[in-house]
Kinemage of the C-alpha trace (Angstrom):
@kinemage 1
@onewidth
@group {chain A} dominant
@subgroup {mainchain}
@vectorlist {calphas} color= white
{ca met a 1} P 111.488 62.908 82.945
{ca ala a 2} L 114.045 64.279 80.512
{ca gly a 3} L 116.594 64.725 83.296
{ca leu a 4} L 116.130 61.156 84.478
{ca arg a 5} L 116.456 59.800 80.957
{ca ala a 6} L 119.604 61.849 80.341
{ca ala a 7} L 121.208 60.702 83.598
{ca val a 8} L 120.331 57.058 82.949
{ca ser a 9} L 121.610 57.312 79.384
{ca arg a 10} L 124.921 58.751 80.553
{ca leu a 11} L 125.432 56.025 83.147
{ca arg a 12} L 124.481 53.315 80.640
{ca arg a 13} L 127.096 54.642 78.195
{ca glu a 14} L 129.739 54.843 80.911
{ca leu a 15} L 128.933 51.326 82.080
{ca ala a 16} L 129.066 49.972 78.521
{ca gly a 17} L 132.458 51.592 78.002
{ca his a 18} L 133.921 50.466 81.306
{ca pro a 19} L 136.485 47.754 80.596
{ca ala a 20} L 136.318 45.898 83.911
{ca glu a 21} L 133.882 43.098 84.465
{ca phe a 22} L 132.309 42.757 87.884
{ca pro a 23} L 129.858 40.171 89.208
{ca asp a 24} L 126.683 42.276 89.257
{ca arg a 25} L 127.186 44.247 86.051
{ca gly a 26} L 124.153 42.562 84.461
{ca ile a 27} L 121.946 43.664 87.342
{ca ala a 28} L 123.055 47.279 86.895
{ca glu a 29} L 122.402 47.102 83.147
{ca asp a 30} L 118.946 45.577 83.671
{ca glu a 31} L 117.901 48.138 86.275
{ca leu a 32} L 119.147 51.044 84.171
{ca ala a 33} L 117.087 49.692 81.274
{ca ala a 34} L 114.061 49.492 83.585
{ca leu a 35} L 114.586 53.091 84.744
{ca asp a 36} L 114.828 54.251 81.155
{ca ala a 37} L 111.674 52.360 80.179
{ca met a 38} L 109.711 53.872 83.084
{ca ala a 39} L 110.850 57.383 82.187
{ca leu a 40} L 110.118 56.849 78.496
{ca ala a 41} L 106.613 55.570 79.267
{ca gly a 42} L 106.016 58.435 81.676
{ca val a 43} L 104.839 56.006 84.329
{ca leu a 44} L 106.952 56.507 87.415
{ca glu a 45} L 106.389 54.539 90.575
{ca ile a 46} L 108.525 56.201 93.226
{ca pro a 47} L 109.162 53.011 95.247
{ca arg a 48} L 110.206 51.196 92.046
{ca leu a 49} L 112.502 54.076 91.044
{ca arg a 50} L 114.196 53.978 94.434
{ca arg a 51} L 114.506 50.184 94.367
{ca ser a 52} L 116.160 50.335 90.952
{ca leu a 53} L 118.500 53.065 92.157
{ca leu a 54} L 119.538 50.949 95.150
{ca leu a 55} L 120.121 47.912 92.965
{ca val a 56} L 122.231 49.918 90.524
{ca ala a 57} L 124.252 51.452 93.350
{ca gly a 58} L 124.780 48.080 94.989
{ca ser a 59} L 125.690 46.440 91.685
{ca ile a 60} L 128.213 49.050 90.663
{ca gly a 61} L 129.699 49.023 94.136
{ca ser a 62} L 132.890 50.974 94.453
{ca val a 63} L 133.676 51.448 90.762
{ca ser a 64} L 134.850 55.023 91.187
{ca ala a 65} L 134.855 55.697 87.448
{ca leu a 66} L 131.056 55.394 87.479
{ca ala a 67} L 130.443 57.500 90.593
{ca gly a 68} L 129.606 60.712 88.726
{ca gly a 69} L 127.018 59.042 86.519
{ca leu a 70} L 125.495 57.231 89.476
{ca arg a 71} L 125.265 60.504 91.384
{ca glu a 72} L 123.369 62.086 88.461
{ca val a 73} L 120.859 59.224 88.451
{ca arg a 74} L 120.373 59.580 92.221
{ca val a 75} L 119.778 63.310 91.930
{ca ala a 76} L 117.274 62.753 89.104
{ca val a 77} L 115.379 60.123 91.124
{ca asp a 78} L 115.360 62.422 94.161
{ca leu a 79} L 113.569 65.093 92.114
{ca phe a 80} L 110.469 62.901 92.119
{ca gly a 81} L 110.232 63.075 95.899
{ca glu a 82} L 110.025 60.594 98.678
{ca pro a 83} L 107.776 57.554 98.505
{ca pro a 84} L 104.697 57.822 100.717
{ca arg a 85} L 105.192 56.573 104.279
{ca arg a 86} L 103.022 53.720 105.438
C-alpha cells in the first residue's frame, strides 16, 4: 500500500507541476485521486486499480516528462497481481 501511495503521490506532483495543458488532464487527476483514496482506505479492488491505471495512462498519453512517474504507478499496481479470470 505504501508503495502505491508513494508512486501515486509522485505522479500527482509531477502532473501538477507540468506546465502543458492537455485535453484529458482532469481525468488523470481524478483517477490518481481515486487510486490514492483506495490505497489510503486499504480497500483495493484489482479490476478497479487496473481500470484507473489504464485511464491515467490514456489520459497522459505521450507526455514523456511523466513517463517515469507513470511507470512507477504501473509497477505498484502490478504488485497486487492479476485480476481473477472469468
